[in-house]
C-alpha positions as CSV (number, residue, x, y, z in Angstrom):
1,M,-50.5,-93.1,0.7
2,M,-48.5,-95.9,2.1
3,S,-45.0,-95.3,3.4
4,T,-42.9,-97.6,5.0
5,S,-40.7,-98.0,7.6
6,P,-38.9,-101.1,9.9
7,G,-41.7,-103.4,11.1
8,F,-44.5,-101.1,10.4
9,V,-46.2,-99.6,7.4
10,I,-48.3,-96.5,7.2
11,R,-51.6,-96.5,4.8
12,D,-54.7,-95.2,4.8
13,G,-57.1,-96.0,7.6
14,L,-60.7,-98.0,6.2
15,E,-63.5,-98.6,7.9
16,K,-63.4,-101.6,8.8
17,D,-59.4,-100.4,11.1
18,I,-62.5,-98.6,13.5
19,E,-62.7,-101.0,16.4
20,A,-59.0,-102.4,15.8
21,C,-57.8,-98.5,16.4
22,L,-60.5,-98.3,19.5
23,G,-59.8,-101.5,21.0
24,L,-55.5,-100.5,21.3
25,D,-53.5,-99.6,25.0
26,H,-54.8,-95.5,24.8
27,H,-52.9,-94.8,28.1
28,Y,-50.2,-93.3,28.9
29,E,-48.5,-92.0,32.4
30,T,-46.9,-88.9,33.1
31,D,-44.7,-87.4,35.9
32,F,-45.6,-83.7,35.0
33,V,-49.0,-81.4,34.2
34,W,-49.2,-77.8,32.8
35,Q,-50.6,-75.8,35.1
36,M,-52.5,-72.6,34.0
37,N,-52.7,-69.6,35.9
38,I,-55.3,-66.5,34.8
39,E,-55.1,-63.9,36.5
40,E,-57.4,-60.6,35.8
41,R,-56.6,-57.0,36.9
42,A,-57.8,-53.4,35.9
43,G,-58.7,-54.8,32.2
44,Q,-55.9,-56.6,31.6
45,W,-55.9,-60.8,31.4
46,T,-52.1,-62.5,32.1
47,M,-52.3,-66.1,31.9
48,A,-49.5,-68.3,32.4
49,F,-48.8,-72.3,31.8
50,N,-46.0,-73.5,34.8
51,K,-44.5,-77.2,34.4
52,Q,-45.9,-78.9,37.3
53,R,-44.3,-82.2,39.0
54,L,-47.0,-84.5,40.6
55,P,-46.2,-86.1,43.6
56,R,-47.0,-89.6,41.9
57,T,-47.4,-91.1,38.6
58,L,-51.0,-90.1,36.4
59,E,-51.7,-93.0,34.6
60,A,-54.8,-91.3,32.4
61,I,-56.9,-92.8,29.6
62,Y,-57.1,-90.9,26.1
63,A,-60.5,-91.7,25.3
64,P,-61.2,-93.1,21.5
65,D,-63.9,-91.8,20.0
66,E,-65.4,-94.0,17.0
67,H,-67.2,-90.8,15.6
68,R,-63.6,-88.6,15.1
69,L,-62.2,-91.8,13.4
70,R,-65.8,-92.1,11.2
71,L,-65.2,-88.2,10.4
72,A,-62.1,-88.8,8.9
73,L,-62.8,-91.6,6.7
74,P,-63.8,-89.4,3.7
75,S,-61.1,-88.5,1.4
76,E,-61.3,-84.8,2.3
77,H,-59.7,-85.6,5.4
78,C,-56.8,-87.6,6.7
79,F,-57.0,-90.9,8.5
80,L,-53.9,-93.1,8.8
81,V,-53.0,-96.4,10.4
82,A,-49.7,-98.1,11.0
83,V,-49.8,-101.6,10.5
84,A,-47.1,-104.1,11.4
85,K,-45.4,-105.5,8.6
86,E,-45.6,-109.3,9.5
87,S,-49.0,-109.2,10.2
88,P,-52.2,-107.3,10.1
89,E,-52.1,-105.5,13.3
90,I,-52.9,-102.0,13.6
91,L,-50.1,-100.2,16.1
92,G,-50.9,-96.6,15.6
93,Y,-53.2,-94.4,14.1
94,M,-53.6,-90.5,12.8
95,T,-56.9,-88.5,12.7
96,M,-56.9,-85.3,10.9
97,R,-59.7,-82.9,9.5
98,N,-59.4,-80.0,6.7
99,Y,-60.7,-76.9,7.0
100,P,-59.7,-75.8,3.4
101,V,-61.8,-72.3,4.1
102,Y,-59.3,-71.8,6.8
103,R,-56.4,-73.3,4.8
104,T,-55.6,-75.2,8.2
105,A,-55.5,-78.8,9.5
106,W,-56.9,-79.8,12.9
107,M,-55.1,-83.4,13.6
108,Q,-57.1,-84.9,16.9
109,D,-55.7,-88.2,17.7
110,I,-51.9,-89.0,17.3
111,V,-52.2,-92.5,19.0
112,V,-49.9,-95.7,19.0
113,S,-50.5,-98.7,21.7
114,H,-48.7,-99.0,24.4
115,P,-46.6,-101.7,23.9
116,Y,-45.1,-99.8,20.6
117,R,-44.1,-96.7,21.5
118,R,-40.7,-95.0,21.2
119,R,-40.2,-96.8,18.3
120,R,-40.4,-93.4,16.1
121,I,-44.3,-95.1,14.8
122,G,-46.2,-91.6,16.1
123,T,-43.3,-89.2,14.0
124,R,-44.1,-91.0,10.9
125,L,-47.6,-90.8,11.2
126,V,-47.4,-86.7,12.0
127,N,-45.1,-86.8,9.2
128,I,-47.0,-88.2,6.5
129,A,-50.1,-85.8,7.8
130,R,-48.1,-83.3,7.4
131,Q,-46.8,-84.5,3.6
132,W,-51.2,-84.9,3.2
133,A,-51.4,-81.7,4.8
134,K,-48.6,-79.4,1.9
135,E,-50.5,-82.1,-0.6
136,H,-54.1,-80.3,-0.4
137,G,-52.9,-77.0,-0.4
138,L,-53.1,-76.4,3.9
139,D,-50.5,-74.3,5.2
140,Q,-51.0,-75.1,9.3
141,I,-51.7,-78.1,11.1
142,T,-53.0,-77.7,15.1
143,I,-53.0,-80.2,17.0
144,E,-55.2,-80.6,20.0
145,N,-53.7,-82.0,23.7
146,N,-55.2,-81.6,27.1
147,T,-52.8,-80.3,29.9
148,K,-52.6,-83.3,31.4
149,N,-51.2,-85.0,28.5
150,Y,-47.1,-84.3,29.1
151,T,-45.8,-86.4,27.2
152,G,-47.9,-85.5,24.7
153,I,-47.3,-82.1,24.9
154,A,-43.6,-83.2,24.8
155,F,-43.8,-85.2,21.6
156,C,-45.4,-82.3,20.0
157,Q,-42.6,-79.9,20.7
158,Q,-40.1,-82.1,19.5
159,L,-41.7,-82.5,16.0
160,G,-41.5,-78.4,16.1
161,F,-45.3,-77.7,16.9
162,K,-45.8,-74.2,18.9
163,F,-48.4,-73.5,22.0
164,C,-51.1,-71.5,19.7
165,G,-54.2,-71.3,21.7
166,F,-56.3,-72.8,24.8
167,N,-59.7,-73.9,25.6
168,D,-60.6,-74.9,29.3
169,Q,-63.6,-76.0,28.7
170,Y,-62.5,-78.3,25.7
171,F,-61.6,-81.5,26.7
């Protein structure tokens, strides 16, 4: 699969791309987090997520995972890279696992190296992944994210994704 936009090309990721993907700048900054509150009483659980402003900007690193990238290499899964048109430099990547039994895809990584953010690279990666999911008969895409990655959550919401669950021990 290949798609072009001004300044970059999106293509299928290859094994030789993994090292460059792992070497991208994976850090993010946020002034907000989602705080989860759980209340249990009389056989009822109430859970609420509240947007909280932090006293100072939080700098965090999304941990790249070579194993996750390798799992996305086979053709039944989706591994896309964004590459600069003028050079072989990888600007970002996306991985998505296919679960055909449930007709769903699980997007684990959406990474655009810090210097190349806000150029619609992440949006193009997700849109091409949506098309890939459609072509593989999948009805739903779930995107992993943690409550500290407010900018990542906002990005997913801008693309039309909705909150669908939470696992406090996942990350």
